[in-house]
N, C-alpha and C positions, 0 to 999 in steps of 0.2 A: 336603733337599738341592735347593735351588731354582735352576733355570737358565732361568726363564721370561723374565726381562728385567733388564737393569741398572737400569731405572727402579724396580724393587722393592727395590733394595739400601738399607741404612740410610744415614743421614746420617753423614758422617765426623766424628769427635769434634772435629777442628780447626775444622770449620765451625760446630758447636754453640758452641764456645768463642768464636769470632769474633762470632756473633750475640749471645751473652750480653754480650760486651764492648760491643756497639753499643747495648745497652739503656739508653740515657741520652738526655736531651733534646738535640735538635739541630734544625737547620732542616728543615722538612718537605719532602716530595716529593723532588726530586733536588738540592736545594741544600745538602745536608749535606757534611761534609768527606770522608767515605768515597766518596761518589759523585763528588765533584769531583776525586778523585785517580785515577779509573779511566782517564782518557785517558792519563795519564803512565805508569801501571803497564802497560797493554796496549801502549803505545808502546815500553816497554822490552822486552817479550816479542818484538815483531815488528820492532823496529829501524826504525820509521818512524812518522810522524805518523798518529794515528787519533783518531776520536771514538767514544765508547762509551756505549751506552744499555743499562740493564738492563730485562729483562722477566721475567715469571714462567714462561713456557712456551716450548718450542722452536717450536711452531706460531706463536705470536705473533712470535717472533724472525724466522722465515722470512718471514712474511707482511708484517710491518711493513718489513722490509728491502726486499722486492720492491715494496711499495707506494710506496717513495720513488724507485723507478727506472722504474716502468711506469705509464702512464696507463690510464684505464678502457677506452680503445679499442685498447689494445696487447695483447701476448702475451709469455709466458715459455716458452722452450724448456727442457724437462726430460726426463729418462728416463721411460719409461712405468711404471717401478716406483718412481719417486721418491716420497718421503714426502709431498711437497706434492700429489701426484696420488692416492696410494693411501690415505693415513692421516690426512688433516687435515680430513675432513668438509666439504669445500667452502670451508674458510676462505680459501684464496687468492682465490677469486672474490668472497667477502664483503669482505675487506680491500682488494682491488684494484678494488672497485666494478664487477666484471663483466669484467675482463681475462681473457684466455683462456690455458690451458696447451696448448702444442703438444708432442706426445709423440714422442720419438725412441727409437731402439733402441740396443743396445750390450751386449756380453757382460759379465756380472757387474754389471749396472746401471750401467756406466760409459759415459759419452758419449765420442765422438771427434769431431774436426772433420768427418769424413766423414758420420757419422750426423746431426750437427747440420745440415750443408749439405743433406742429403737432405730435411730437413723445411722449411728456409727457402728453398731455391732455387726451388721451384715457386710461391712466393707472388708474385703480381703486385704491383707498386708502384702500387696505386690504392686508392681509398676503399672499394671493394667487398670487400676482403679485409683481415683482421686482420694488422697488421704486428708482427713481433717487436721487442721492446725490450730483452730481457735473456735470459741463459742462467743456469740454476741447476744446479749439480752438487753431489753429496753426497760428503763426505769423513769417514769411510769410507762406502762405498755401502750400500744396503739389503741387499746380499748380503755385506757385510764385506770388500769389495775396496777397495784404496787407490790413489788417483791419485798418480803420481810427479810431482815438480816439472816434469819435461819434458812430461808429458802435460797438466798444467794450463797450462803455457806455450803449448802448441799451441792449446788452446781459447781462452786469453786473446788470442792473436794473431788468431784468427778473429773473436772478439768485437770487438776494436779495429778490424779491417778492415771489419767490417760495421756499425760504429757501435752496438754492443750493450753493455749493462752485464753484468758477471759477478758472480753471487752464489754463495756456497758455504754449503751446509747442513752445518755442522760439529757435528752432534749427538754424533758420536764422533770429533771432530777430535783429541782427545788420544790416542786409540788409534791413529789413523793416524800421528800424529807419532812415537809410540814405534816403530812398524813402520819408518818411513822413517829415523829417526835423523839427521835434518838440522835445521838451524836453522828455526824456525817461519816466519821471513820468506821463506825460499825456497819455501814451499808456498803463499804468498798473492800471489806476483808476478802482477800483472794482475787481481787480484780487487778488486772495488769494495766488497763487503760480505761479512762472515763472520758466520754464526750460530754463536757459540762455545758449545758445549754444556758444561754443568756438572752438571745434575741427574743424568744417567746416570753421573757420575764422582765422586759424593760430596756434591754440594750438595743442599739441600732444595728450594728454590723459586726459583732464579735462573739465568737464561741471559743472555748478553751479545750484543748486536748491535754488531759492530766495523766501523765505516765507515772504509775506507782513503781514501775521498774525503769529508773532513769536511763538505763542503757538503750531502751527502745527509742528514746527521744533523739539519740544521736543519728539513728537511721531516718527518723521522721523529718528531721531538719532538712536533710538533702531532698527527701521526697516532696516536702512542702515547697521548696524552691523550684523543683522541676515541674510541679503542678501549677505554678503561677500564683501561689498563695503567700509568698514572702513579700508583703507590701512594704514599699519604701518608707512610708510614714506609719510604721507599725505602732508607734506610741499612741495613736488614736484608738487602736484596738485594745492595747494594754490599759489605757485609761478607762475604757468602758468596763473591762473585767474588774479592775480595782474598785471602780465605783459600785459595782454590783456587790462586791464583798464588804465594802465599808459599812460599818454599823449594821451588818446582816441585812442589807437591802434585798438581797436575793431571796431571803426567807420572808421578809415583810411583804414583798410583792407577791410571792407565791401564796402566802397566807390569805391575802385579800382575794385572789383568784379562787382558791379552794372554798373560801367562805361563801362566795357568790354561787358557786356550783352546788354547794350543800343546801343553800336556801332554795334553789330551783328544784333540787332533787326531792325535797319534802312534799312537793306538789305533784310528783310523778308516780304516785302509788300504782303498782301494777304495770307500768309502762316501761320501766327501765330494763334495758337488755343486759346491763352490767352494773355491779355496785359502783357508786361514785366515790372514788378514793383520791382523786386529784381534781383537775379542773375541766374534765370532759364528761358530757352526758350523752348517752345513746338512748333515744326515746322512741318507743313505738308510736308512729303516727301514720294514718292513712294519707293518701295524696290530698284528699279534700281537707283534712285537718291541717296539713302543712300549708295549704293555700290560705286557710283561715288565719294561721299565725302570721304568714307573710303580709296578708292584708292589714294586719294590725301593726306592721312596721318592724317585725323581727327578721333579722338576717341570720341564716344558718345554712348548712349543707344537708342535702338529702343523703341518707345512708342506706343504699339499696332501695327497694321498692316500698318498704313498709316501715321505715324509721328515719329519724333525723338526728344529726349530731350538733350539739350546742357546746361551744367552748367559751369559758370565761377567761378574763385576763386581769392583770394587776390593776387596771383602771376601770373595771366594770362597776358601774354605779349601782348602789343598793336599790335605787328606785327602778332601774332597768331589770335587775334580777327579780325583784318583787313583781314587776309587771309581767315578766315572762312566766313566773311561777303561777300567777293568777290566771293567765291566759291558758296555760296547759291544763290547769285544774278545771277550767270551765269548758273544755272540749267535750 
């Protein structure tokens, strides 16, 4: 009964079927028919013009998107717990050729206009200090919290007023959308680029960079090639993305993961470190309690010395979620 990560979940059967159907000769790289259709398909989802590039990993999606916005002498404002700061092995500095990350505070790993301003206001406008060029937010955050459209709008307004670009790391964007229950376009107002996560949600090896300013994609295409992410048989990545969008599979999968997390959360009274708004739970557990859970067959990660992180996925069985809920309640 694994709750380690949604990255470890199986590939959705519909994705396998789409990849098998794509196993025929076509134009190499991103000139195939499936890749050529991505702009229109994502445009339908968001109700606006966009340019879409596939890549194989979320790290590449984040870093290539930011590299199109930020020069080597610039900086990106992000939360101090952001994935690009904590879990990408220095990739932002590598892909951005030395650009800096400026770390801000915020409850639940959420930025606010105030915490962003606290970081950028003291920066002098001269060549001796690194100047911010973009803001990066995570939807849902590293603690499973979800930005509302209003909150994103406030950050977007700040970005526009300061002449900054806005990037959204959407590794769990689908889970956030299920929680919000609004049209996807409402959640990306003011966003210049979105890393649209699929691997955590049922895909095998495909993530999308969605540029809402298509001119940024022109730069990103060259950077993607130079970074080694222009795969010769890109139709297989495009097939995965299209399969996730077909019949709203991306939302169906996320809905199942969120429902499992909600079921478990109901048995965690007084133990939750953060409200459960997506598919991650951060639960206070002593070392002895964690050993008790592991002895019952549950897999999860420790979160510091006094907590555990449980992550549900599109394929989490109801009986497994129920068993974990019962086990936590009985601690």
